[in-house]
Each structure stands twice: as structure tokens, then as C-alpha cells.
TORKOL-622103 format. One line per field, with one value per residue: residue number from 1; residue in one letter; x, y, z of N, C-alpha, C in turn. Coordinates in pm, 1 decimal. Layout:
residues N
i <- (NUM_...)
aa <- (A_...)
n.u <- (X_...)
n.v <- (Y_...)
n.w <- (Z_...)
ca.u <- (X_...)
ca.v <- (Y_...)
ca.w <- (Z_...)
c.u <- (X_...)
c.v <- (Y_...)
c.w <- (Z_...)
This chain:
residues 183
i <- (1_2_3_4_5_6_7_8_9_10_11_12_13_14_15_16_17_18_19_20_21_22_23_24_25_26_27_28_29_30_31_32_33_34_35_36_37_38_39_40_41_42_43_44_45_46_47_48_49_50_51_52_53_54_55_56_57_58_59_60_61_62_63_64_65_66_67_68_69_70_71_72_73_74_75_76_77_78_79_80_81_82_83_84_85_86_87_88_89_90_91_92_93_94_95_96_97_98_99_100_101_102_103_104_105_106_107_108_109_110_111_112_113_114_115_116_117_118_119_120_121_122_123_124_125_126_127_128_129_130_131_132_133_134_135_136_137_138_139_140_141_142_143_144_145_146_147_148_149_150_151_152_153_154_155_156_157_158_159_160_161_162_163_164_165_166_167_168_169_170_171_172_173_174_175_176_177_178_179_180_181_182_183)
aa <- (X_X_X_X_X_X_X_X_X_X_X_X_X_X_X_X_X_X_X_X_X_X_X_X_X_X_X_X_X_X_X_X_X_X_X_X_X_X_X_X_X_X_X_X_X_X_X_X_X_X_X_X_X_X_X_X_X_X_X_X_X_X_X_X_X_X_X_X_X_X_X_X_X_X_X_X_X_X_X_X_X_X_X_X_X_X_X_X_X_X_X_X_X_X_X_X_X_X_X_X_X_X_X_X_X_X_X_X_X_X_X_X_X_X_X_X_X_X_X_X_X_X_X_X_X_X_X_X_X_X_X_X_X_X_X_X_X_X_X_X_X_X_X_X_X_X_X_X_X_X_X_X_X_X_X_X_X_X_X_X_X_X_X_X_X_X_X_X_X_X_X_X_X_X_X_X_X_X_X_X_X_X_X)
n.u <- (-4554.2_-4307.4_-4281.9_-4107.7_-3996.4_-3942.3_-3783.8_-3897.7_-3847.8_-4042.9_-4151.8_-4391.6_-4406.9_-4299.3_-4478.4_-4656.8_-4491.5_-4359.2_-4173.5_-3847.1_-3596.7_-3491.6_-3176.3_-2924.1_-2713.5_-2373.1_-2249.0_-2022.1_-1685.8_-1366.2_-1057.1_-879.9_-598.3_-262.7_-125.7_104.4_415.4_669.4_1005.0_1244.9_1584.9_1839.0_2163.7_2385.5_2433.2_2206.7_2175.4_2012.5_2027.6_1910.4_1623.4_1328.6_1086.5_799.7_586.5_277.3_222.3_45.6_188.9_368.5_583.0_713.9_1024.0_1205.9_1508.9_1696.4_2008.9_2235.7_2549.7_2682.7_2965.3_3154.9_3096.4_2990.7_2690.7_2486.3_2132.1_1836.7_1505.2_1387.1_1237.5_1120.7_984.1_1175.8_1449.4_1689.2_1967.7_2309.7_2352.2_2133.7_2012.1_1763.9_1586.4_1562.3_1577.0_1591.3_1300.2_1093.2_858.3_803.0_974.2_1229.4_1580.0_1867.9_1935.9_1959.4_2115.6_2116.9_2011.8_1799.8_1689.6_1495.1_1499.4_1209.6_1272.3_1524.6_1730.5_1878.7_2224.8_2318.2_2470.2_2696.2_2811.0_3112.0_3045.3_2896.8_2635.1_2354.2_2129.0_1865.3_1642.5_1386.4_1162.9_977.5_865.5_548.5_521.7_352.1_251.2_65.2_-235.6_-238.1_-155.7_112.1_213.5_425.8_407.1_327.7_205.8_428.1_558.7_811.4_1141.3_1380.8_1706.2_2049.7_2362.4_2714.0_2878.7_2886.3_2620.0_2657.8_2479.5_2422.4_2507.9_2367.5_2241.2_2248.6_2389.5_2653.2_2705.6_2812.0_2826.5_2537.2_2452.3_2273.1_1931.5_1576.0_1249.8_960.2_667.9_313.3_172.9)
n.v <- (-7348.4_-7275.7_-7053.7_-7018.6_-6753.9_-6727.9_-6579.4_-6568.3_-6629.9_-6601.3_-6690.0_-6650.7_-6903.0_-7069.6_-7083.1_-7286.2_-7510.5_-7454.1_-7236.5_-7085.6_-7035.3_-6700.0_-6571.8_-6521.7_-6266.9_-6325.6_-6328.5_-6083.3_-6171.1_-6157.7_-6157.4_-6468.7_-6561.3_-6523.5_-6803.4_-6856.6_-6689.2_-6482.5_-6394.5_-6208.0_-6223.7_-5983.7_-5846.9_-5583.8_-5437.8_-5468.7_-5699.5_-6005.1_-6265.7_-6484.9_-6653.9_-6677.9_-6886.3_-6893.7_-7088.1_-7138.9_-7358.8_-7591.6_-7605.6_-7394.4_-7167.8_-7268.3_-7223.3_-7177.7_-7112.7_-7020.4_-6965.5_-6816.3_-6751.6_-6636.3_-6580.6_-6867.1_-7037.8_-7019.3_-6868.0_-6641.1_-6650.1_-6472.6_-6366.5_-6046.9_-5758.7_-5549.6_-5461.8_-5360.7_-5305.0_-5132.9_-5057.5_-4957.9_-5111.2_-5235.0_-5168.0_-5065.9_-5273.2_-5321.7_-5483.1_-5830.7_-6033.7_-6043.3_-6106.5_-6190.8_-6067.3_-6164.4_-6258.4_-6292.5_-6595.3_-6950.9_-7080.3_-6913.1_-6861.4_-6685.3_-6663.5_-6754.0_-6518.3_-6501.4_-6478.2_-6591.7_-6823.5_-7137.5_-7149.0_-7082.0_-7274.5_-7209.7_-7348.0_-7436.6_-7371.5_-7144.3_-7175.1_-7225.0_-7376.6_-7355.1_-7499.6_-7471.9_-7491.2_-7255.1_-7281.5_-7216.7_-6974.7_-6728.7_-6633.3_-6430.0_-6288.5_-6318.2_-6221.9_-6243.5_-6215.3_-6235.8_-6074.2_-5783.8_-5444.5_-5301.4_-5488.9_-5740.2_-5890.0_-6105.9_-6186.7_-6219.9_-6269.2_-6176.8_-6348.8_-6640.3_-6713.3_-6700.7_-6807.2_-6711.1_-6449.6_-6143.6_-5861.2_-5984.5_-6219.7_-6196.2_-6192.0_-6044.9_-5818.0_-5720.4_-5887.2_-5966.7_-5917.8_-5948.8_-5838.0_-5955.7_-6073.3_-6132.9_-6431.1)
n.w <- (6212.8_5974.4_5704.7_5416.1_5218.5_4879.9_4619.5_4289.3_3944.8_3673.2_3358.2_3093.9_2962.4_3152.3_3357.1_3325.7_3359.8_3594.3_3811.8_3836.8_4090.4_4163.3_4058.3_4300.7_4426.8_4498.9_4834.2_4964.3_4979.9_5118.8_4932.1_4903.9_5113.5_4987.3_4826.8_4705.1_4643.3_4494.4_4389.6_4207.6_4203.7_4216.2_4148.5_4271.0_4041.6_3899.4_3756.3_3683.0_3909.1_4015.4_4161.6_4369.1_4515.0_4703.7_4893.8_5045.6_5304.4_5517.5_5758.1_5745.1_5558.2_5256.0_5116.9_4826.3_4690.4_4412.4_4269.2_4030.8_3881.6_4097.7_4315.4_4414.1_4727.3_5074.8_5157.2_5336.8_5363.0_5385.2_5485.8_5449.6_5608.1_5458.0_5147.7_4945.8_4729.0_4693.1_4512.6_4575.0_4806.2_4919.7_5161.5_5196.5_5227.1_5491.7_5818.0_5925.9_5874.9_6145.0_6318.7_6578.8_6752.4_6828.4_6888.9_6668.2_6489.7_6480.3_6667.8_6880.1_7206.0_7249.1_7003.2_6715.5_6439.1_6232.1_5967.2_5941.1_5778.5_5669.1_5558.3_5218.5_4976.4_4729.1_4440.6_4248.2_3986.7_4017.0_4086.3_4305.5_4541.4_4765.4_4986.6_5213.6_5495.8_5664.7_5961.6_6093.7_5964.9_5760.8_5437.9_5373.1_5526.3_5802.3_6142.2_6163.7_5912.9_5628.6_5398.4_5462.5_5502.3_5396.6_5245.5_5162.3_5133.8_4968.8_5064.1_4983.0_5126.7_5139.1_5284.4_5508.1_5742.5_6088.7_6261.5_6518.5_6599.0_6680.2_6508.6_6256.7_6201.8_6135.5_5861.5_5652.0_5364.9_5167.9_4882.3_4685.5_4602.5_4619.9_4561.7_4715.7_4571.4_4553.1_4407.8)
ca.u <- (-4494.3_-4240.1_-4298.0_-3994.9_-4027.1_-3839.9_-3806.1_-3908.0_-3850.0_-4134.8_-4186.5_-4521.9_-4393.5_-4259.0_-4587.9_-4713.8_-4399.1_-4305.0_-4083.6_-3714.5_-3555.3_-3415.2_-3034.3_-2886.8_-2576.5_-2291.9_-2207.0_-1882.5_-1584.5_-1234.7_-977.1_-807.3_-456.6_-175.6_-68.1_241.5_476.1_794.5_1097.5_1358.7_1702.8_1930.3_2283.2_2392.4_2433.2_2076.5_2174.2_1936.2_2117.2_1835.3_1481.3_1277.2_945.4_748.5_459.2_213.9_185.3_-26.8_280.4_454.4_616.5_821.5_1103.9_1304.7_1591.4_1793.7_2098.1_2332.6_2643.4_2744.1_3095.4_3139.9_3113.1_2872.8_2625.3_2366.0_2007.0_1737.5_1389.3_1393.7_1104.6_1068.1_986.4_1253.2_1585.1_1760.0_2112.3_2396.6_2373.9_2007.1_1972.7_1621.2_1510.1_1551.8_1631.3_1528.0_1159.4_1100.8_730.8_794.0_1066.7_1337.9_1715.4_1905.8_2010.8_1907.5_2199.3_2102.6_1904.5_1687.4_1652.5_1552.6_1407.2_1131.7_1339.1_1654.4_1727.7_2012.3_2314.4_2310.5_2602.0_2712.0_2916.3_3215.6_2982.3_2821.0_2494.3_2318.4_1988.0_1827.7_1502.0_1362.1_1028.2_975.0_753.8_464.8_515.7_241.1_280.3_-21.9_-357.1_-212.5_-88.6_255.8_231.1_546.1_368.3_247.6_184.6_546.4_615.5_926.0_1243.0_1476.4_1841.3_2167.9_2477.0_2845.3_2940.3_2794.3_2555.2_2714.4_2362.0_2408.5_2533.7_2251.4_2115.0_2259.5_2464.5_2788.9_2701.4_2875.6_2745.0_2420.6_2500.1_2160.8_1804.3_1456.3_1123.5_864.1_535.1_218.6_132.4)
ca.v <- (-7384.0_-7162.3_-7046.1_-6946.8_-6678.0_-6749.7_-6498.8_-6652.9_-6569.9_-6680.2_-6641.0_-6710.7_-7044.5_-7145.6_-7093.9_-7419.4_-7610.1_-7412.3_-7121.2_-7112.7_-6933.4_-6587.3_-6581.2_-6433.1_-6219.2_-6387.1_-6240.0_-6040.8_-6245.5_-6103.0_-6251.7_-6562.2_-6529.6_-6573.9_-6933.1_-6852.5_-6558.3_-6502.9_-6281.0_-6216.1_-6173.1_-5904.1_-5798.0_-5437.6_-5380.2_-5492.3_-5825.0_-6112.4_-6371.3_-6595.3_-6634.4_-6744.3_-6922.7_-6917.2_-7159.0_-7154.9_-7493.7_-7590.9_-7587.0_-7277.0_-7122.6_-7339.3_-7127.4_-7236.2_-7006.5_-7066.5_-6858.0_-6844.5_-6642.7_-6582.4_-6640.3_-6988.0_-7026.3_-7026.8_-6736.3_-6630.7_-6618.1_-6428.7_-6289.5_-5915.0_-5709.5_-5443.5_-5497.4_-5266.4_-5352.7_-5022.1_-5079.4_-5074.8_-5187.8_-5300.2_-5135.0_-5032.9_-5393.7_-5327.1_-5599.0_-5960.6_-6049.7_-6083.4_-6067.8_-6231.5_-5986.8_-6246.0_-6225.8_-6364.3_-6719.0_-7075.7_-7119.3_-6809.9_-6901.9_-6592.1_-6658.4_-6695.5_-6440.4_-6582.4_-6469.9_-6660.2_-6950.5_-7198.0_-7093.3_-7124.5_-7313.3_-7182.1_-7434.6_-7381.0_-7317.0_-7023.9_-7209.2_-7270.8_-7405.7_-7367.3_-7533.5_-7471.5_-7455.1_-7167.0_-7332.1_-7114.7_-6852.3_-6708.0_-6535.9_-6319.1_-6333.9_-6348.5_-6112.0_-6266.3_-6229.6_-6184.9_-5965.0_-5683.5_-5321.6_-5257.5_-5600.8_-5815.1_-5917.9_-6214.5_-6128.1_-6306.2_-6195.6_-6214.4_-6455.2_-6729.3_-6675.7_-6780.3_-6859.6_-6668.6_-6306.9_-6058.2_-5897.2_-6032.3_-6343.0_-6166.4_-6248.0_-5960.9_-5729.4_-5770.6_-5894.4_-5989.5_-5887.0_-5959.5_-5800.9_-6065.2_-6032.6_-6245.0_-6496.4)
ca.w <- (6086.2_5910.9_5559.6_5357.6_5099.0_4779.3_4500.7_4171.9_3812.8_3592.8_3225.0_3060.1_2927.1_3268.9_3453.3_3310.3_3413.2_3722.1_3810.8_3891.1_4187.0_4110.1_4095.9_4409.3_4419.8_4604.9_4942.8_4950.7_5055.3_5088.1_4854.8_4990.0_5130.6_4881.6_4856.7_4653.0_4618.8_4422.3_4381.9_4116.2_4274.8_4132.8_4217.1_4283.5_3906.2_3838.3_3681.7_3744.0_3957.2_4073.7_4192.0_4488.9_4513.1_4838.4_4886.9_5176.4_5345.6_5645.3_5870.5_5728.7_5423.0_5187.7_5039.8_4735.9_4631.5_4313.3_4225.1_3925.0_3857.0_4219.4_4346.0_4495.2_4870.8_5161.1_5164.6_5419.0_5294.4_5484.4_5443.1_5511.9_5643.9_5372.3_5006.3_4862.7_4701.1_4629.6_4499.6_4564.4_4930.2_4955.0_5299.4_5193.6_5264.2_5637.6_5888.2_5903.3_5910.5_6284.2_6380.0_6718.8_6831.7_6883.2_6843.2_6546.9_6479.7_6538.2_6780.9_6982.3_7297.9_7237.5_6860.7_6597.5_6357.4_6138.4_5837.4_5940.8_5705.9_5658.8_5457.0_5079.0_4926.0_4586.4_4388.9_4161.1_3866.8_4049.8_4109.6_4438.8_4565.2_4906.2_5010.5_5358.0_5539.2_5780.9_6041.2_6156.8_5885.3_5667.8_5331.8_5413.4_5591.0_5943.3_6211.7_6146.3_5768.5_5563.2_5309.5_5531.5_5426.3_5321.5_5170.7_5213.6_5033.2_4987.2_5061.9_4985.3_5180.6_5085.5_5362.8_5579.1_5867.2_6198.8_6332.1_6658.3_6621.8_6659.7_6446.7_6118.2_6185.7_6087.5_5726.2_5550.5_5281.8_5094.9_4743.4_4593.5_4669.0_4536.7_4625.2_4712.3_4524.5_4550.9_4285.4)
c.u <- (-4431.5_-4261.8_-4183.0_-4041.3_-3911.3_-3874.4_-3804.7_-3903.5_-3939.9_-4153.8_-4319.9_-4510.7_-4363.5_-4373.5_-4650.5_-4624.2_-4341.2_-4210.5_-3949.1_-3676.6_-3474.5_-3268.6_-3003.5_-2742.4_-2495.5_-2255.5_-2060.8_-1793.1_-1449.6_-1153.7_-902.3_-662.7_-374.6_-121.5_68.6_285.6_611.0_878.9_1202.3_1475.6_1794.8_2049.5_2283.4_2393.6_2300.8_2068.4_2093.2_2030.3_2041.8_1690.0_1446.0_1129.3_905.4_609.8_404.1_174.9_106.8_65.4_370.9_476.5_733.0_892.3_1204.1_1377.1_1689.9_1878.4_2191.1_2425.7_2701.1_2880.0_3074.9_3163.4_2982.3_2819.7_2505.2_2247.6_1904.0_1616.2_1394.0_1255.9_1045.3_1086.9_1049.7_1393.9_1661.5_1910.3_2184.7_2400.9_2248.5_1963.6_1823.3_1533.5_1496.3_1616.6_1557.0_1381.7_1154.8_971.5_718.4_894.0_1179.1_1474.0_1750.1_1968.1_1954.6_1988.6_2195.6_1988.6_1782.2_1636.3_1535.9_1451.9_1330.4_1200.6_1477.2_1639.8_1867.5_2095.0_2291.7_2452.1_2603.3_2832.8_3012.9_3159.0_2899.1_2673.9_2472.6_2169.3_1966.6_1679.3_1482.8_1214.8_1039.1_848.6_679.5_452.4_395.9_282.9_195.8_-144.9_-340.6_-149.2_63.2_290.5_361.2_511.9_271.3_240.9_306.1_620.9_730.5_1021.8_1322.9_1614.9_1945.9_2284.4_2608.0_2907.2_2838.3_2735.3_2617.0_2605.8_2349.1_2427.2_2411.4_2299.5_2127.8_2334.1_2604.0_2807.9_2766.1_2775.2_2630.5_2455.8_2389.1_2031.5_1690.9_1332.9_1025.1_727.5_442.0_204.3_233.4)
c.v <- (-7259.8_-7169.0_-6962.7_-6876.2_-6694.4_-6665.2_-6590.7_-6569.3_-6659.6_-6612.2_-6705.9_-6859.7_-7128.7_-7165.4_-7232.4_-7522.6_-7573.5_-7294.6_-7163.1_-7003.3_-6823.1_-6603.0_-6480.1_-6390.9_-6284.1_-6283.7_-6202.9_-6127.4_-6185.4_-6204.9_-6346.0_-6519.4_-6587.9_-6710.2_-6949.6_-6707.8_-6585.8_-6376.5_-6310.8_-6151.3_-6102.3_-5861.0_-5645.7_-5367.0_-5400.1_-5619.5_-5930.4_-6226.6_-6486.7_-6561.6_-6709.2_-6771.1_-6956.7_-6978.0_-7175.1_-7300.0_-7484.1_-7557.2_-7464.3_-7242.3_-7205.9_-7238.4_-7205.8_-7120.0_-7072.0_-6946.5_-6909.2_-6725.0_-6577.1_-6647.2_-6762.9_-6960.2_-7036.1_-6885.4_-6743.1_-6594.4_-6585.4_-6370.8_-6159.0_-5850.9_-5602.7_-5481.7_-5391.5_-5320.5_-5244.0_-5049.4_-4950.9_-5161.5_-5258.0_-5274.0_-5104.1_-5151.8_-5408.3_-5450.6_-5726.8_-5957.3_-6113.0_-6046.9_-6103.1_-6159.5_-6065.5_-6194.6_-6315.2_-6500.6_-6839.1_-7123.8_-7017.7_-6851.8_-6810.8_-6582.9_-6750.1_-6608.1_-6536.1_-6585.2_-6532.4_-6795.0_-7011.2_-7129.6_-7158.5_-7159.5_-7293.0_-7261.3_-7362.4_-7320.8_-7192.8_-7048.1_-7257.0_-7290.4_-7421.6_-7396.5_-7545.3_-7440.3_-7372.5_-7201.0_-7216.0_-6985.9_-6849.2_-6606.6_-6411.6_-6375.8_-6370.5_-6226.9_-6127.5_-6281.3_-6166.7_-6063.5_-5871.3_-5557.9_-5276.8_-5373.3_-5669.5_-5843.6_-6042.2_-6153.4_-6238.1_-6218.9_-6251.6_-6332.7_-6541.4_-6665.2_-6762.5_-6836.9_-6814.9_-6518.6_-6223.8_-5921.7_-5968.1_-6163.3_-6322.3_-6210.1_-6161.9_-5881.2_-5800.3_-5769.3_-5921.3_-5973.0_-5903.1_-5924.4_-5915.3_-6010.3_-6153.9_-6303.4_-6547.4)
c.w <- (6026.3_5761.2_5507.4_5232.8_5003.1_4658.9_4379.4_4045.4_3728.8_3458.7_3190.0_3028.1_3050.7_3367.9_3445.8_3378.7_3548.4_3704.4_3867.0_3988.7_4117.5_4149.8_4205.8_4392.2_4530.7_4711.3_4922.1_5038.0_5020.8_5008.6_4948.5_5005.9_5016.6_4920.9_4792.6_4638.3_4552.7_4424.9_4275.9_4189.5_4176.8_4215.8_4216.3_4148.4_3834.3_3756.5_3756.6_3780.7_4023.4_4094.3_4319.8_4468.1_4655.3_4825.2_5027.6_5197.1_5476.1_5761.8_5858.1_5583.5_5370.3_5098.7_4955.9_4667.7_4535.2_4272.1_4116.2_3914.4_3980.9_4240.0_4434.8_4643.5_4944.5_5181.7_5257.5_5330.4_5401.2_5414.2_5521.0_5514.8_5553.2_5225.8_4918.5_4848.7_4626.0_4632.0_4537.9_4690.7_4982.7_5099.9_5308.8_5232.2_5415.4_5696.5_5853.9_5945.0_6049.4_6358.7_6528.0_6808.8_6896.3_6838.5_6725.5_6574.6_6551.0_6657.6_6894.6_7076.0_7290.4_7093.7_6834.0_6527.5_6266.8_6001.6_5831.8_5870.7_5706.8_5550.7_5320.8_5033.5_4775.0_4538.3_4295.0_4032.8_3892.6_4076.4_4252.9_4449.3_4714.5_4912.5_5160.5_5384.3_5666.1_5859.2_6108.5_6078.1_5792.6_5563.2_5355.1_5482.1_5737.9_6008.9_6205.9_5998.7_5720.2_5477.5_5380.4_5444.4_5346.2_5254.1_5241.0_5099.0_5070.5_4971.4_5063.5_5029.8_5125.3_5157.5_5432.4_5704.2_5977.0_6290.7_6476.6_6679.1_6585.4_6610.6_6311.7_6099.1_6130.4_5942.8_5618.9_5470.0_5211.2_4945.3_4641.6_4671.4_4569.5_4616.0_4607.9_4672.7_4524.6_4411.0_4198.3)
């Protein structure tokens, strides 16, 4: 027969009615992975031109990008591997998020980068909306996490992505950037 030892807290009044177990400190648990992240998009002059919301789903990362005040047309949108957006050219954001070491573009037989997304269409009023799920992606808490030690960024390019040219899709200059932060 096993006998379990249980620490008890007893006060004189409780001895008559019984004792209660001593409170135990919870075991340490690391914080849960981020289930949302966000970014404020700014142009080279520092003006706010949009935002992005990233939500962790079971099947991947849901990305919603909203822009305002951009010139009308089709623009490439990508997730970049470094969480820096130094104006004027945003080169500090590095290349596309590519944890699997693939080439660029959904139409490339060796593609695609995890950070490749469909083009963003900006209407005549300067507004655009892109909603996409990056299948298999993780915001954090994975070896393929977007938010690694040096962070990540959302990038909008001047032109459309051709979905095949490596490494950038021939998308033109970087016109808006936002550092992705948890929560």
C-alpha cells in the first residue's frame, strides 16, 4: 500500500473541522507562443500608410494587410526575414522569410519562399487589402518561426511580383515597411 504525504496547513480552529492542503507553487512553464502579431507600415518619409495583423491558425499564419495613401496599382507584398525598416530603401529588412531554403515564387518549380504572398491591389482611392494564409508558417515557437532572434518585417514593393523570378519576383523598389511585433 502506498501512502501519500500531503503538506497541510492547519490553524487551531481548523483542527476541529480538518486541515486544508498547503498551496503549491505552480511549476515553471515557458510563455505560450504568440498567437497574434502586428506591424505598422510606413513609407520612406515615415508616414503611416497601413498596418498588418498576423494570426496563428492551426494550419498556418493568417496575414491581413491594409494600406492607404499608396499610388494605385498592383504591388508585391512579402514577409522579410529581419525586423528592421531603415528608410529610405528598407534594405535593413533583408530578403524574404525563407526558412526552408527555397527559391522565389509560386510559379517557380523550386519555390516558394514562406514569405511570398499574392500581389496587393491598390485601388484608385489609394486603398488596398490583402488577406492570405501562409500554410505551415508559425509566428513563433517553432524552428520555422517568423519571429526569430532578429524579428521580421512586412514589405510592400513598388510593382507587382511576377511569382517566378528569384530572389524578389522582379517587384521593384521597397516603398513601405513595418516591423512585426508580438501581440
